[in-house]
C-alpha atoms as one frame of an Amber mdcrd trajectory, in Angstrom:
protein
 -21.850  58.103  94.436 -21.648  60.561  97.007 -17.876  59.682  97.983 -17.154
  59.677  94.210 -18.397  63.206  94.080 -16.542  64.339  97.377 -13.384  63.320
  95.867 -13.276  65.788  92.813 -10.521  68.301  93.309 -11.323  71.543  90.861
  -8.578  73.394  89.484  -9.675  77.057  89.955  -7.498  78.729  87.191  -8.285
  76.817  83.719 -11.556  75.529  85.150 -10.845  72.120  84.244 -12.235  68.845
  85.758 -10.141  66.198  87.531 -10.992  62.656  89.095  -8.128  61.635  91.179
  -9.464  58.596  93.684 -13.303  58.364  92.426 -13.511  54.900  91.726 -16.835
  53.571  89.683 -18.407  49.832  90.705 -17.533  47.586  87.741 -21.260  46.333
  87.718 -23.209  49.717  87.236 -23.760  50.986  83.933 -24.039  54.679  82.937
 -26.323  55.663  80.016 -26.124  59.146  80.743 -22.698  60.542  81.886 -22.654
  63.000  84.565 -21.697  66.199  83.482 -20.168  69.067  85.894 -19.018  72.715
  85.027 -16.565  74.766  86.908 -17.443  77.986  88.299 -15.791  81.175  87.874
 -14.997  81.495  91.569 -14.392  78.874  93.581 -16.718  77.764  95.754 -15.786
  76.424  99.259 -19.073  74.075  99.770 -18.821  71.040  98.000 -21.011  70.477
  94.501 -24.245  69.179  94.973 -25.553  65.915  92.851 -27.678  67.544  89.835
 -29.709  65.139  87.137 -27.119  64.642  84.461 -28.505  66.767  81.262 -28.162
  65.075  77.987 -25.115  64.664  76.197 -24.697  67.075  73.478 -24.465  66.013
  70.326 -22.690  67.987  67.185 -24.694  67.625  64.564 -23.088  65.752  61.518
 -24.064  65.867  57.745 -22.555  63.550  55.795 -21.476  64.170  52.261 -24.293
  62.929  49.552 -23.113  60.334  46.948 -24.395  62.616  44.167 -22.057  65.757
  45.913 -19.033  63.826  44.326 -17.926  65.397  41.056 -17.208  62.511  38.554
 -14.409  63.042  36.029 -12.594  61.452  33.407  -9.635  61.835  30.901 -11.708
  64.487  29.103 -11.619  66.606  32.024  -7.980  66.257  32.691  -7.725  67.204
  28.887  -9.920  70.794  28.942  -7.889  71.011  32.113  -4.703  71.392  30.514
  -6.313  72.848  27.366  -7.647  76.020  29.457  -5.157  76.591  32.073  -1.765
  75.395  29.845  -2.639  76.417  26.327   1.191  76.524  25.763   1.619  72.687
  25.837  -1.731  71.561  25.260  -0.629  71.041  21.804   2.730  69.993  22.260
   4.573  66.161  22.892   4.539  66.955  26.989   0.562  67.942  26.929   0.013
  64.646  25.081   2.117  62.788  27.119   0.216  64.257  30.121  -2.896  63.012
  28.416  -2.034  59.612  27.694  -0.466  58.886  31.219  -3.638  60.400  32.568
  -6.059  57.811  30.332  -3.679  54.806  30.743  -4.024  55.342  34.873  -7.802
  55.893  34.765  -8.353  52.355  32.166  -6.026  50.714  34.932  -8.341  51.879
  38.141 -11.289  50.872  35.727  -9.626  47.227  35.420  -8.328  46.813  39.232
 -12.078  47.678  39.829 -13.717  45.150  37.440 -11.268  42.154  38.791 -12.219
  43.205  41.977 -16.063  42.410  41.981 -15.258  39.369  39.491 -12.985  38.209
  42.150 -16.263  39.012  44.514 -18.346  36.921  42.435 -15.962  33.665  42.275
 -15.294  33.924  46.377 -18.874  34.038  47.131 -20.031  30.663  44.848 -16.366
  29.270  46.744 -17.965  29.829  50.262 -21.258  29.183  49.394 -19.751  25.438
  48.364 -17.528  25.478  51.424 -21.020  25.766  53.304 -22.836  23.704  51.622
 -20.099  20.755  51.798 -19.915  20.727  55.722 -23.953  21.466  56.198 -25.695
  19.106  58.692 -28.815  21.435  59.263 -30.613  20.287  56.021 -29.733  16.913
  56.171 -31.635  17.138  60.052 -34.893  18.362  57.984 -34.755  15.514  55.621
 -33.258  17.261  53.105 -30.855  15.185  50.493 -28.362  18.336  49.776 -28.106
  21.853  51.433 -29.986  24.538  50.257 -27.742  26.244  49.089 -26.555  23.891
  46.806 -29.833  24.394  45.110 -29.585  28.067  44.933 -25.899  27.617  43.452
 -27.365  25.775  40.315 -27.144  29.100  38.495 -23.642  29.238  39.189 -22.746
  28.099  35.743 -24.426  31.391  34.550 -22.202  34.472  33.466 -21.776  36.833
  36.156 -23.750  39.799  36.238 -22.542  42.619  33.538 -23.671  45.967  32.423
 -26.499  45.329  30.214 -25.869  46.898  26.673 -27.534  46.553  23.471 -25.395
  45.073  21.299 -28.098  44.818  18.406 -27.576  48.653  17.295 -24.108  47.833
  16.029 -23.446  46.611  12.487 -19.968  44.925  13.343 -18.096  44.469  17.146
 -15.437  45.725  18.304 -11.943  43.961  18.598  -9.976  43.770  21.024  -6.441
  43.491  19.542  -4.314  45.593  16.881  -4.588  44.182  13.835  -7.364  41.118
  14.430  -9.060  39.886  11.404 -12.545  41.135  10.659 -15.622  39.926  10.756
 -17.664  39.062   7.201 -20.462  41.195   6.778 -22.930  38.198   6.168 -22.654
  37.721   9.983 -25.550  39.635  11.636 -24.700  43.121   9.361 -21.050  42.010
  10.569 -21.525  40.941  14.019 -19.662  37.474  15.027 -21.383  35.258  17.123
 -19.574  35.041  20.592 -19.709  31.487  20.819 -17.678  30.923  17.588 -15.135
  28.394  17.489 -12.897  31.278  15.941 -13.483  33.590  18.543 -13.241  31.615
  20.593  -9.619  30.652  20.065  -9.003  34.218  19.223 -10.153  35.582  22.993
  -7.879  32.402  24.446 -10.619  29.961  25.084 -10.175  26.730  26.842 -10.066
  24.082  25.013 -11.791  20.644  25.583  -8.359  19.256  27.339  -8.722  22.090
  29.762 -10.624  19.350  32.414  -6.885  16.999  32.231  -5.473  18.735  35.304
  -5.486  21.111  38.313  -3.850  23.401  36.871  -5.340  23.800  33.527  -8.658
  23.960  35.715  -6.962  27.096  37.562  -6.165  28.770  34.300  -9.136  27.970
  32.971 -10.957  30.160  35.729  -8.373  32.705  35.021  -8.946  33.320  31.559
 -12.786  32.762  31.894 -12.391  36.126  34.299  -9.964  37.681  31.801 -12.469
  37.540  29.532 -15.517  38.571  31.381 -13.658  41.838  32.508 -12.460  42.437
  28.436 -16.119  41.907  27.758 -17.322  44.563  30.390 -14.679  46.818  29.224
 -15.270  46.140  25.638 -19.468  47.254  26.145 -18.824  50.080  28.349 -15.856
  51.119  25.327 -18.570  50.698  22.706 -21.446  52.044  24.062 -19.329  55.348
  24.475 -17.515  55.582  21.247 -20.970  54.152  19.572 -23.040  57.879  21.344
 -20.176  59.983  20.788 -20.257  59.689  16.519 -23.784  59.076  16.332 -24.273
  62.098  18.225 -21.862  63.773  16.062 -22.918  62.587  12.609 -26.497  63.692
  13.806 -25.778  67.407  14.135 -24.002  67.052  10.956 -26.526  65.808   8.534
 -28.677  68.167  10.227 -26.268  70.875   9.060 -25.793  69.403   5.564 -29.834
  68.618   5.157 -30.518  72.843   6.344 -27.681  73.925   4.080 -28.712  72.901
   1.058 -32.603  73.580   2.363 -31.313  77.047   2.178 -29.794  76.956  -1.160
 -32.475  75.470  -3.189 -31.181  74.476  -6.110 -32.932  72.620  -9.026 -35.578
  70.129  -8.709 -33.669  67.633 -10.582 -30.832  67.868  -8.616 -29.634  64.864
  -5.950 -29.114  66.537  -3.306 -27.320  65.090   0.174 -29.195  62.267   1.281
 -31.919  61.465  -1.544 -32.849  57.672  -1.769 -34.170  55.721  -3.703 -36.952
  53.254  -3.819 -36.274  49.824  -4.988 -33.621  46.922  -4.846 -30.460  48.060
  -6.891 -29.765  46.351 -10.649 -26.679  44.307 -10.270 -24.395  44.460 -12.793
 -21.759  41.795 -14.162 -18.365  42.720 -13.949 -15.693  40.768 -16.262 -12.972
  39.030 -14.000  -9.561  40.585 -14.279  -6.433  41.625 -12.863  -5.824  44.829
 -10.023  -4.792  47.642 -11.774  -1.110  49.451 -11.378  -0.349  52.109  -9.187
   0.418  55.489 -10.950   4.098  55.650  -9.920   4.691  52.936 -11.742   2.706
  53.385 -14.565   3.884  57.029 -14.690   0.447  58.697 -14.245   1.269  60.850
 -11.681   0.868  64.095 -13.175   3.930  67.211 -12.669   2.107  70.249 -10.499
   2.808  73.753 -11.770   5.849  75.825  -9.972   5.493  76.486  -6.806   5.597
  80.060  -7.724   2.543  80.065  -9.576   0.941  77.960  -7.185   1.921  80.657
  -4.780   1.076  83.544  -6.988  -2.632  81.662  -6.479  -2.819  81.344  -3.169
  -0.943  85.119  -2.581  -4.250  86.686  -4.520  -6.937  84.415  -3.253  -5.622
  85.930   0.455  -6.724  89.185  -1.112  -9.052  88.503  -2.888 -12.075  91.145
  -2.179 -15.084  89.604  -0.234 -17.916  90.812  -3.089 -15.700  88.561  -5.673
 -15.816  85.479  -2.686 -19.393  85.426  -1.642 -20.795  83.924  -5.688 -20.481
  80.516  -5.452 -17.100  78.782  -6.141 -17.481  75.053  -6.800 -21.528  73.942
  -8.356 -20.641  70.528  -9.324 -23.887  68.241 -10.026 -22.476  64.682 -10.160
 -23.364  62.157  -7.982 -24.620  64.700  -6.197 -25.257  68.293  -5.993 -22.687
  70.249  -4.067 -21.898  73.588  -3.278 -18.723  75.929  -2.247 -18.373  79.449
  -1.951 -15.177  81.159  -2.458 -15.200  82.841   1.407 -15.287  78.777   2.072
 -12.398  77.776   0.125 -10.433  81.051   1.171 -11.020  80.356   4.823 -10.006
  76.520   5.109  -7.351  76.160   2.242  -5.713  79.890   2.600  -6.356  80.400
   6.605  -5.880  77.213   7.296  -9.912  76.600   9.054 -11.098  73.406   9.910
 -11.914  71.610   6.739 -15.701  71.196   6.253 -17.208  68.243   5.009 -18.215
  70.153   1.598 -15.155  71.083   0.920 -13.451  67.776   1.412 -16.145  66.460
  -1.028 -14.907  68.596  -3.478 -11.207  67.710  -3.138 -12.184  64.398  -3.426
 -14.284  64.503  -6.407 -11.384  66.514  -7.729  -8.956  63.615  -6.757 -11.181
  61.703  -8.724 -10.984  63.104 -12.195  -7.418  63.667 -12.101  -6.860  59.063
 -11.579  -9.166  59.070 -15.001  -7.703  61.871 -16.939  -3.793  60.935 -16.533
  -4.294  57.011 -16.288  -2.255  55.419 -18.810  -3.047  51.794 -17.499  -4.836
  49.106 -19.553  -8.062  50.344 -20.882 -10.858  49.822 -18.071  -8.569  49.006
 -15.405  -7.945  51.663 -12.488  -5.657  51.464  -9.554  -7.812  52.938  -6.514
 -11.288  54.164  -6.469 -11.829  57.818  -4.209 -14.796  57.195  -2.202 -16.362
  60.732  -1.047 -17.016  61.334   2.559 -21.069  61.023   1.808 -20.151  57.304
   1.993 -18.952  57.269   5.529 -21.422  59.935   6.801 -24.320  57.561   5.725
 -22.794  54.611   7.052 -21.728  56.095  10.711 -25.025  57.855  10.549 -26.951
  54.468  11.046 -28.450  54.800   7.500 -29.206  52.683   4.454 -26.063  53.459
   2.071 -27.795  50.929  -0.861 -30.529  52.948  -0.887 -28.843  56.638  -1.327
 -29.092  57.513  -5.119 -25.529  58.857  -4.719 -23.669  56.433  -3.420 -25.493
  54.222  -6.085 -24.187  56.368  -8.568 -20.951  56.322  -7.334 -20.481  52.645
  -7.407 -22.072  52.146 -10.699 -21.208  54.721 -12.696 -18.613  54.119 -15.593
 -17.760  50.826 -14.876 -17.705  50.262 -18.626 -15.240  52.508 -18.746 -13.846
  52.020 -15.689 -14.203  47.966 -14.246 -13.825  48.555 -10.172 -13.007  44.651
  -9.636  -9.224  46.457 -11.489  -9.327  48.556  -7.989  -7.068  47.685  -5.763
  -7.523  50.333  -3.459 -10.890  51.373  -2.132 -10.029  55.032  -0.110 -13.005
  56.239   2.450 -12.360  59.294   4.300 -14.534  59.876   7.131 -14.381  62.597
   9.718 -14.444  61.992  13.611 -15.021  64.099  16.961 -11.095  64.868  16.784
 -10.417  65.524  12.518 -10.757  64.014   9.426  -9.402  60.491   8.981  -8.456
  57.735   5.783  -9.387  54.233   6.106  -7.306  52.892   2.850  -9.213  49.037
   2.171  -6.511  47.193   0.152  -8.158  44.693  -2.094  -5.025  42.840  -2.547
  -3.507  42.414   0.987  -6.751  42.456   2.384  -6.035  44.700   5.085  -7.586
  47.994   6.446  -4.906  50.691   6.337  -5.531  53.475   9.225  -4.619  57.036
   8.581  -5.244  59.532  11.252  -3.168  62.636  11.411  -4.633  63.507  14.886
  -2.056  60.753  16.625   1.097  62.849  15.176   4.183  60.846  14.954   3.505
  59.664  19.109   1.411  56.671  17.775  -2.161  55.650  18.355  -3.698  55.202
  22.004  -5.879  52.165  23.217  -8.808  54.689  23.149  -8.010  55.957  19.441
  -7.240  52.347  18.451 -10.858  51.450  19.867 -12.425  54.013  18.163 -11.178
  53.337  14.727 -11.618  49.473  15.244 -15.816  50.414  15.832 -15.556  52.974
  12.933 -13.918  50.914  10.151 -15.815  47.616  11.203 -18.995  49.685  10.251
 -17.517  50.896   6.820 -16.263  47.458   6.095 -19.855  45.749   6.344 -20.949
  48.538   4.394 -18.254  48.333   1.771 -18.689  44.910   0.660 -22.645  45.013
   1.331 -22.537  47.481  -1.416 -20.108  45.849  -3.908 -22.579  42.267  -3.187
 -25.579  44.685  -4.043 -24.450  46.408  -6.935 -22.386  43.902  -8.842 -22.794
  40.229  -8.938 -19.531  39.321  -9.649 -15.822  40.499  -9.760 -15.537  41.868
  -6.180 -12.798  40.322  -3.341 -13.795  38.108  -0.548 -14.945  40.371   2.760
 -13.574  37.769   4.909 -10.398  37.069   6.949  -9.143  41.008   6.471  -6.911
  42.546   8.993  -5.944  46.466   9.988  -2.687  47.943  10.262  -1.936  51.679
  12.129   0.932  53.190  10.445   2.505  56.014  12.143   3.905  57.997   8.998
   3.863  61.630  10.047   7.532  63.127  10.804   6.014  66.102  12.644   2.718
  67.141  14.861   0.370  69.038  12.753  -2.556  71.438  14.020  -5.656  69.718
  14.695  -7.648  71.955  11.880  -5.213  70.869   9.425  -6.342  67.221   9.857
  -8.244  67.133   6.724  -5.469  68.630   4.549  -3.298  66.180   5.879  -5.569
  63.456   5.393  -6.409  64.694   1.346  -2.414  64.126   1.146  -2.569  60.856
   2.516  -5.008  59.854   0.117  -3.316  61.256  -2.915   0.185  59.874  -2.117
   0.081  56.570  -0.505   1.522  53.819  -3.062   0.177  51.085  -1.120   3.032
  50.838   1.329   4.342  53.669   2.084   4.568  58.112   0.889   5.857  58.686
  -2.143   6.253  62.080  -0.512   7.314  62.724   3.123   4.426  64.499   4.886
   6.494  67.602   6.617   5.335  71.110   7.255   6.543  72.178   3.444   5.472
  69.441   1.712   1.720  70.120   3.098   1.890  74.195   2.333   2.878  73.165
  -1.462  -0.201  70.211  -0.995  -2.489  72.916   0.082  -1.914  75.634  -3.485
  -2.034  72.333  -5.568  -5.383  71.630  -3.934  -6.513  74.896  -4.270  -5.617
  75.310  -7.728  -7.272  71.578  -8.759 -10.457  72.695  -7.260 -10.614  76.189
  -9.484 -10.279  73.533 -12.210 -12.707  71.081 -11.451 -14.500  69.679 -14.830
 -17.888  69.947 -14.382 -17.408  73.297 -12.876 -21.444  75.165 -13.163 -20.085
  78.055 -12.378 -17.619  80.893 -14.036 -16.288  82.545 -10.918 -13.080  79.938
 -10.185 -12.066  79.695 -13.991 -12.369  83.763 -14.387 -10.258  84.186 -11.691
  -7.855  81.772 -12.651  -7.812  83.215 -16.183  -7.062  86.687 -14.164  -4.472
  85.391 -11.866  -2.459  83.502 -14.695  -0.821  86.489 -16.529   2.665  85.258
 -17.691   2.225  81.968 -16.106   1.376  80.132 -19.615   2.421  76.692 -17.818
  -1.183  76.459 -15.818
């Protein structure tokens, strides 16, 4: 040690220490290194050996996992909307959000595939060790202990635990698959059924005939496992979002009518009735013809007249609009103020649940009033939003009084068995959507104004599959319970996602676009193209028709319409 210290040369100016020829015996091990400090002034005396202090430790604070911020597609969407609002609703913003969601989905799939491959690799390694094991035989065992532990290898790999019993229908993985029958546990299909195995690409009994087929079977099973994991997490997220939204919506509607305090005999939103419904025997008949073939589409008033009504409504006094303008008792009580009509049909604010209910009730009246088809037959039936709200809030539609009345009342004059198109509007977190159930072709036509002309993303398709499955199961459950005959079969249904919009509309116009689709869809296409101009005309027409609603118990709308008319005798 002394020889090594004597060979140290100290650089005076910078104060650095260098070791030129100091050799350390290789057999020595120093757990505490020597630390020497250079002095400010040069010392001619050699440094004395001193006890080396402990190595200075630099404090290191690792970042905890909880400090990481987990972000997702919604956060990126909010970032675009807040920092770059000018492109948020444009095609550029939509493309950015779609690419971000697509990239995150790919990362999740890669992570799930890696985890599944780790399960498979572990099984293979344990089997390899067990095959070359000799110690277990030396201890008198018949086989390796790893073989005994591997008896559970046939069980599926651990996945995220989910409770599927809370859903009445499953989420289907492909666009346009056959829907499950409502009789299978409220629309849910068994995962071991032959049909589901064929749809998901399960392995047939001949898979054991060759090594290549065995490898293919493992890949298919791994692929199915990955799809199941992704679908479970997606279904849980979708169901949670929709359930939360409808909990808030039902609370708002119940509070709204509790403050109005209508007469006790009125049937309010959510009013239920006890006892099983009485089934009605429907006579067999063919489907009705669409109104464009029969010629029952009534021509709207001239655009100038409708524009005059809109202009008057825009300039109407608050005192006049504060009164209820629509009060209608059946099939359930609805009450809408003039201010709500002005804000949503003139100022183009987001359409509320009750305004949409009023419009669809009026559209149903128009179909019944102007029908020229064979007596007792009708081509389409409008189901008010009350039905979808009840189903998606996980309530039983069979016990809701207004739903019973909407299905069973008027069957003597109009046979539901002749109805081909059943139009069901529903409100989702992104706006209003229409599900058209085509009884002739056994398909569900999904119309979502939020997708615009760009098409449906994978997440949007998953949302509509979840919602349409629930509505499909609930609709046929009502048909089977309310009628003893005359209904279409519920099996082998498919769904389609047509892109029929030519322009991108504001999200607040989704409700108006939904009513446009419901009125102008003929089963194959829109009779009138949906453009900015045609939507404005439809908006003015719906304002006019609301003021002419049959059975309205208040005179505010009709009196205002008479005052507006003036020279417009055609109204």
